[in-house]
C-alpha positions in Angstrom: 113.1 92.2 142.2 112.7 89.3 144.1 109.0 88.8 145.6 107.7 87.0 148.4 105.7 83.8 148.1 102.2 84.7 146.4 99.4 86.1 148.7 96.9 83.8 149.7 93.0 84.7 150.5 91.3 81.8 152.4 87.2 82.0 152.3 84.4 80.1 151.9 80.6 80.1 152.3 78.1 81.6 150.1 78.9 83.5 147.0 78.2 86.6 149.0 80.4 86.0 151.5 83.3 84.9 149.4 82.8 88.3 147.6 82.3 90.1 150.9 85.6 88.7 152.5 87.5 89.5 149.4 86.2 93.1 149.0 86.7 93.8 152.7 90.2 92.2 152.9 91.6 94.5 150.2 88.9 97.5 149.6 91.9 100.2 149.3 93.6 98.2 147.0 90.7 97.2 144.6 90.0 101.3 144.7 93.5 102.0 143.7 93.6 99.2 140.5 89.6 100.2 139.7 90.6 103.8 139.5 93.6 103.3 137.4 91.6 100.9 135.4 88.6 103.3 134.6 91.5 106.1 133.7 93.1 104.1 131.2 89.4 103.8 129.4 88.6 107.2 129.8 92.3 108.4 128.2 91.1 106.5 125.1 94.4 105.0 124.7 93.0 101.6 124.8 89.4 102.1 123.7 89.4 104.1 120.3 88.3 107.8 121.8 88.5 109.8 124.9 85.2 109.0 127.0 83.8 110.7 130.4 84.0 108.6 133.8 80.4 108.5 133.3 80.0 107.1 129.9 82.8 104.5 130.8 80.8 103.2 133.9 77.3 103.5 132.0 78.9 100.9 129.4 79.7 98.9 132.1 76.4 99.0 133.6 75.1 97.8 130.8 77.0 94.5 130.7 75.9 93.4 134.4 72.6 91.7 132.9 74.7 89.5 130.9 76.9 88.7 133.8 73.5 87.8 136.1 72.1 85.6 133.4 75.6 83.7 132.9 75.9 82.7 136.6 73.7 84.2 139.3 76.2 83.1 142.0 79.3 84.4 140.6 77.5 87.6 140.1 76.4 87.5 143.5 80.1 87.5 144.9 81.2 90.3 142.0 78.6 92.4 143.5 79.4 91.7 147.4 83.0 92.3 146.7 82.1 95.5 145.1 80.1 96.7 148.0 82.5 95.6 150.9 85.1 97.3 148.7 83.3 100.4 148.4 83.1 100.7 144.8 79.9 100.4 142.0 78.8 97.2 140.3 79.9 98.8 137.3 83.4 99.6 138.8 83.7 96.0 139.2 83.0 95.2 135.7 86.2 97.2 135.2 88.4 96.2 137.3 87.5 92.6 137.3 87.4 92.0 133.5 89.4 94.9 131.8 90.7 93.3 128.7 87.2 92.3 127.8 85.6 95.4 128.7 87.6 97.5 126.3 87.1 95.0 123.5 83.2 95.9 124.3 83.9 99.9 124.8 85.7 99.5 121.0 82.8 98.5 119.6 80.4 100.8 121.1 82.5 103.7 120.5 83.6 102.6 117.1 86.5 104.2 115.1 90.2 103.2 114.4 92.0 100.5 116.7 94.2 102.9 118.7 98.2 101.6 118.2 98.6 102.1 121.8 96.6 99.1 122.8 98.5 96.9 125.0 96.8 94.1 126.8 98.4 91.2 128.7 100.5 88.7 127.2 100.7 85.4 128.3 102.2 82.0 127.2 99.9 79.0 128.2 100.7 75.2 127.4 98.9 71.7 128.0 101.2 68.5 128.4 99.4 65.8 127.8 99.5 62.4 129.9 101.5 60.4 127.7 104.7 63.0 127.7 104.8 62.7 131.4 105.6 60.2 134.3 103.2 61.8 136.9 100.0 63.0 135.3 99.5 65.7 132.6 100.3 69.4 133.6 98.9 72.8 132.8 100.9 75.8 132.8 101.6 79.2 132.0 102.7 83.0 132.9 100.3 85.8 133.5 101.5 88.7 131.6 100.4 92.3 132.2 101.5 96.0 132.0 103.6 96.1 135.3 101.3 98.2 137.4 99.2 94.9 137.9 101.9 92.9 139.6 101.3 94.5 142.8 97.7 93.3 142.8 98.3 89.8 142.0 96.6 87.4 144.3 95.9 83.4 145.3 92.0 82.8 146.1 91.5 79.4 148.2 87.7 79.2 148.0 85.7 76.9 149.4 82.0 77.6 148.5 79.1 76.1 149.7 77.5 75.4 145.8 80.3 74.4 144.1 83.7 72.3 144.4 86.7 74.3 146.1 89.2 75.8 143.7 92.6 77.3 143.7 92.4 80.9 141.6 95.3 82.6 140.5 93.8 86.3 140.0 94.1 90.1 140.9 92.3 92.0 143.7 88.9 93.2 142.9 88.7 89.8 140.3 86.7 87.1 140.7 89.3 84.8 138.9 91.5 84.6 136.1 93.3 81.0 136.1 92.5 78.0 138.2 91.9 74.3 139.2 89.1 73.0 141.1 89.3 70.0 143.5 87.2 67.9 140.8 90.5 68.2 139.1 89.3 70.8 135.9 92.0 73.3 135.3 91.2 76.5 133.2 93.8 79.0 131.8 93.7 81.8 129.5 95.3 84.0 126.7 94.5 87.1 125.8 93.2 88.3 122.2 92.2 91.4 120.8 89.1 91.6 119.2 86.6 93.6 117.1 83.4 92.2 117.3 82.8 93.1 121.2 79.8 92.8 122.6 77.8 93.9 126.0 78.4 90.3 127.1 80.2 88.7 130.5 83.8 89.1 131.1 86.1 86.2 130.8 86.8 86.3 134.5 83.2 85.5 135.5 83.4 82.7 132.8 86.6 81.4 134.3 84.7 80.8 137.7 81.8 79.3 136.1 84.1 76.9 134.4 85.5 76.2 137.5 82.1 74.7 138.9 82.4 71.9 136.6 83.6 68.6 137.1 85.1 67.7 133.7 86.7 69.3 130.7 84.0 68.7 128.5 81.3 70.5 131.1 83.7 73.5 131.2 84.2 73.6 127.4 80.5 73.6 127.0 80.0 76.4 129.7 82.3 78.5 127.5 80.7 77.6 124.4 77.7 78.9 125.8 78.7 82.1 127.2 77.5 85.4 125.9 81.3 86.5 125.9 82.2 90.5 126.0 85.3 90.1 124.6 87.9 87.9 123.1 90.3 85.3 124.9 91.9 81.9 124.1 91.1 79.7 126.9 92.9 76.3 127.5 90.8 73.4 129.8 92.4 70.4 131.0 91.0 67.5 133.4 92.5 64.8 135.7 91.4 62.5 132.9 93.9 63.7 130.5 91.0 65.2 128.6 91.8 69.1 127.2 90.7 71.6 124.8 92.0 74.8 123.1 89.2 77.5 122.6 89.8 80.8 120.5 86.8 82.3 122.1 85.5 85.6 120.3 82.1 86.7 121.0 81.2 85.5 117.4 83.5 82.6 116.6 84.7 79.9 118.7 87.1 77.3 116.9 88.2 74.3 119.0 91.0 72.0 119.6 90.9 68.6 121.6 94.4 67.6 123.2 96.0 64.5 121.5 99.4 63.1 122.1 101.2 66.6 121.6 101.3 69.4 123.8 99.1 72.6 122.9 101.0 76.1 123.3 98.9 79.0 122.6 100.0 82.7 123.0 98.1 86.1 122.1 97.2 85.8 118.6 95.2 83.4 116.7 95.6 80.5 114.7 92.6 79.5 113.2 90.5 81.1 110.1 87.4 81.6 112.0 89.0 83.5 114.9 91.4 85.5 112.8 88.9 87.3 111.1 87.6 88.7 114.4 91.0 89.4 115.5 92.0 93.3 115.8 95.4 94.4 114.4 98.2 94.0 116.7 101.2 96.5 117.1 104.5 94.7 115.4 106.2 94.6 118.6 103.7 92.6 120.3 102.5 90.4 117.5 106.6 89.5 117.2 106.7 89.0 121.1 103.7 86.6 120.8 105.0 84.7 117.5 108.3 84.1 119.7 107.0 83.0 122.6 104.8 80.3 120.6 108.1 79.3 118.5 110.2 79.1 121.9 107.8 77.1 124.2 107.0 74.7 121.7 110.2 74.1 120.8 111.3 74.0 124.7 108.5 71.0 124.8 109.1 69.2 121.6 111.1 66.3 122.5 111.1 63.8 126.1 109.3 63.6 128.8 108.3 66.7 130.9 107.7 67.2 134.3 107.0 69.6 136.6 110.6 71.6 136.8 110.7 71.5 132.8 107.4 73.4 133.0 108.8 75.7 135.6 111.7 76.3 133.4 109.6 77.0 130.3 107.9 80.0 132.3 111.5 81.2 133.3 113.0 81.4 129.8 114.8 84.5 129.5 114.9 84.7 125.6 111.1 84.9 125.0 108.9 83.9 127.7 109.6 85.6 131.2 109.0 89.1 129.9 111.1 92.0 131.8 109.2 95.4 131.4 110.7 97.7 128.9 110.0 100.9 126.8 107.5 101.3 125.3 105.1 98.8 126.5 106.0 97.8 130.2 104.9 94.6 130.1 106.3 91.8 132.3 105.5 88.3 134.0 103.2 89.4 136.9 103.1 85.6 137.7 102.6 82.2 136.8 100.6 79.2 137.6 101.5 75.3 137.2 98.8 72.5 137.9 98.4 68.9 137.7 95.0 67.7 137.8 95.4 64.0 138.2 97.3 64.6 141.6 95.8 67.8 142.8 99.1 69.8 142.4 99.2 73.5 142.1 102.2 75.7 141.8 101.8 79.6 142.0 104.5 82.4 141.2 104.2 85.8 141.9 106.2 88.2 139.9 108.6 87.0 137.2 109.1 83.3 137.5 112.9 83.5 136.4 113.5 85.8 139.5 111.1 84.1 142.1 110.0 81.1 143.6 107.3 78.7 143.0 105.0 78.0 145.9 103.1 74.7 146.4 99.6 75.3 147.3 97.3 72.8 148.8 93.3 73.1 148.7 93.4 72.7 152.5 92.6 76.1 154.3 94.9 77.4 157.0 91.8 78.7 158.9 88.1 77.1 158.9 86.1 78.5 155.8 84.7 82.0 156.3 88.2 83.3 157.9 90.1 85.4 156.0 94.2 84.8 155.9 95.6 87.3 153.5 99.2 85.8 153.1 99.0 82.7 154.5 100.7 79.8 153.1 99.9 76.2 152.6 
């Protein structure tokens, strides 16, 4: 289905003001999305066993201290968003970091890994400076159960205490993929871990990393975080420095960018992380392997420009996913960034059916004014 350009929320100010604007603009949508996510955990389909709503939220509430300890400002933004949207802080933990939260729940509940676990399946890539004419490129799809697509949002934030940032996310979530005005890019692939903790969700970690000025600083923020669950993080900056980190709560093998593109999907590649990876359903493992192989081949030779990265995200054979039984996973959106020039492109929905929008850092309206749907 052809979708309009990605929605944009322009907002600036203190963390509390940014969160309150987010929550107020999308309160009904955040409540709907949150209740769906809490219901999934209650069902046991993602979490190893049925739970009451109270038990789900007790686990989420026990993670709040780790969020505050990681970054007070990001924590304040999340709490203000929750208050304005009419949800509790614990509910904000669930809707804002679901895939890490279920890693934590599985660790608390115990028992076998449910075969029904379906988590986001993104294809991400860093293209080094030497393979491009205009500067290195970061790009990825963001794939999830197709009920998430309607909630995709771009935050254009101008915080008082941090660099401006363009943040691809969903309503009720502080951030998932982004680039700041210092030229630091952060992206992710989900991993499924067996070592979840009552730590900080990956979404807050992304926003904390986007407060830095170099890829090395962002890497160090990640390495020092008390992570709740498993994600692969890709980091790139305007100087051409980049890293790939398979970040499990108890293991974080790291690869530095060299002359070849880094491509990553949704399974671990390093022995330290493989020990902590939960079993994946055969169909999902086959998808991850096929997307890794396809993207690697598509980027293997020649100069790479932004249009070529767009085309990789649009690949109909493996990478641009269309929802189908039994998993209903689709490419809910995509982002492509060139940190050396500050260029950012975002797509809402499947890239092969929808257009990328070039988004600038300059808001359409002064900070603290909300402009949902505004275009750059």
